[in-house]
C-alpha positions in Angstrom: -87.2 2.8 30.7 -84.3 0.5 31.9 -82.1 2.1 34.5 -78.6 2.6 32.5 -75.6 0.5 33.9 -72.0 0.8 33.7 -70.4 -0.8 30.8 -68.5 -4.0 31.9 -65.4 -2.5 30.4 -65.6 0.8 32.7 -66.2 -1.4 36.0 -62.4 -1.6 36.8 -61.9 1.9 36.1 -64.5 2.9 38.6 -62.7 1.0 41.2 -59.2 2.6 40.7 -57.4 5.7 41.0 -56.5 8.2 43.6 -59.3 10.7 42.5 -62.2 9.1 43.5 -63.8 5.4 43.3 -67.0 3.7 43.6 -70.1 5.6 43.4 -69.0 9.0 42.3 -67.2 7.7 39.3 -69.9 5.5 38.1 -72.2 8.5 38.7 -69.7 10.5 36.3 -69.8 7.5 33.9 -73.4 7.4 33.8 -73.7 11.1 32.8 -71.4 10.7 29.8 -73.1 7.3 28.6 -74.3 7.5 25.0 -75.7 4.2 23.8 -73.3 1.7 24.9 -70.2 4.3 24.9 -68.9 6.6 27.3 -68.0 9.9 25.4 -66.3 13.0 27.0 -68.6 15.5 28.7 -66.9 18.5 26.7 -65.4 16.8 23.8 -67.7 14.0 23.0 -64.5 12.0 22.4 -65.1 8.2 22.7 -63.4 7.4 26.0 -61.3 4.0 26.7 -60.7 3.0 30.2 -58.2 0.4 28.7 -55.7 2.9 27.8 -52.5 3.5 29.9 -52.9 6.2 32.5 -50.1 8.1 30.8 -51.9 8.5 27.6 -53.3 11.9 27.0 -56.8 10.3 25.8 -57.1 8.2 29.4 -60.5 9.0 31.0 -60.3 11.5 33.9 -62.9 12.4 36.6 -63.8 16.1 35.9 -65.6 18.4 38.7 -67.8 20.7 37.0 -68.5 22.9 40.1 -65.4 22.1 42.7 -63.3 19.3 43.7 -65.5 18.6 47.0 -68.8 18.4 44.8 -68.5 14.9 43.6 -72.5 15.0 42.5 -71.4 17.3 39.7 -68.7 15.2 38.3 -68.3 14.0 34.7 -65.7 11.9 32.7 -63.5 13.6 30.1 -60.3 13.0 28.3 -57.4 13.7 30.6 -55.9 16.3 28.1 -59.1 18.0 28.0 -59.6 18.1 31.7 -56.2 19.4 32.3 -56.9 22.3 30.1 -60.1 23.0 31.6 -59.0 22.2 35.3 -58.3 26.2 36.1 -61.5 27.3 34.4 -65.1 27.1 35.1 -67.3 25.8 32.3 -68.3 29.1 30.9 -64.7 30.3 30.8 -63.6 26.9 29.1 -66.0 27.5 26.3 -65.1 31.4 26.1 -61.3 30.2 25.6 -62.5 27.6 23.0 -64.1 30.2 21.2 -61.3 32.8 21.3 -59.0 30.0 20.2 -61.1 29.1 17.2 -61.1 33.1 16.2 -57.5 33.2 16.7 -56.9 30.0 14.6 -58.9 31.2 11.7 -57.2 34.7 11.7 -53.9 32.9 11.6 -55.1 30.6 8.5 -54.9 27.4 10.8 -58.6 26.7 11.0 -60.2 26.9 7.5 -63.6 26.4 5.9 -65.7 24.4 6.1 -65.8 24.9 9.9 -67.3 22.5 12.2 -65.1 19.5 11.4 -65.0 17.0 13.9 -61.8 15.0 14.9 -61.1 11.9 13.1 -62.1 8.7 14.6 -59.6 7.3 17.0 -57.6 10.8 17.3 -55.2 11.0 20.0 -52.4 13.5 20.3 -48.8 12.5 19.3 -47.6 13.3 23.1 -48.7 12.0 26.2 -47.9 12.1 29.8 -45.0 9.9 29.7 -42.7 9.6 32.9 -39.0 10.7 31.6 -36.7 7.9 31.0 -34.3 7.8 33.8 -30.9 9.2 32.9 -27.7 6.8 33.8 -25.7 8.3 36.4 -22.7 10.0 34.7 -20.5 10.1 37.8 -20.9 6.3 38.5 -20.3 5.6 34.6 -17.2 7.6 34.7 -15.9 5.5 37.7 -16.3 2.1 35.9 
């Protein structure tokens, strides 16, 4: 069986960022490689390294055990990684299950259950930097 390799589209992503570069990122990508695609470890969402880093679906390095244990890192969409960052893996799945039950009770989640997100799904809001506001005092002086 051939050794899996990093898809060419992911090479640049593996060499950038402040939260790890090189081998640790490549190992995380390889753990999430399914066929020719990289999918989120928890979400199974197709990840794209060509998105803007302010996009909620931008790939993120997720440490499964603790931030110093790079051997146990995977790749996940930034929004899912942010949600999980305060939780262990067990706690993460526990809260997902709880949210599912609450969603059913509130009528927000309806049968048939087990629906997957549509292809290319992305939240409407992303991690955008706020637009700079004009300096009111300098505009008033004009």
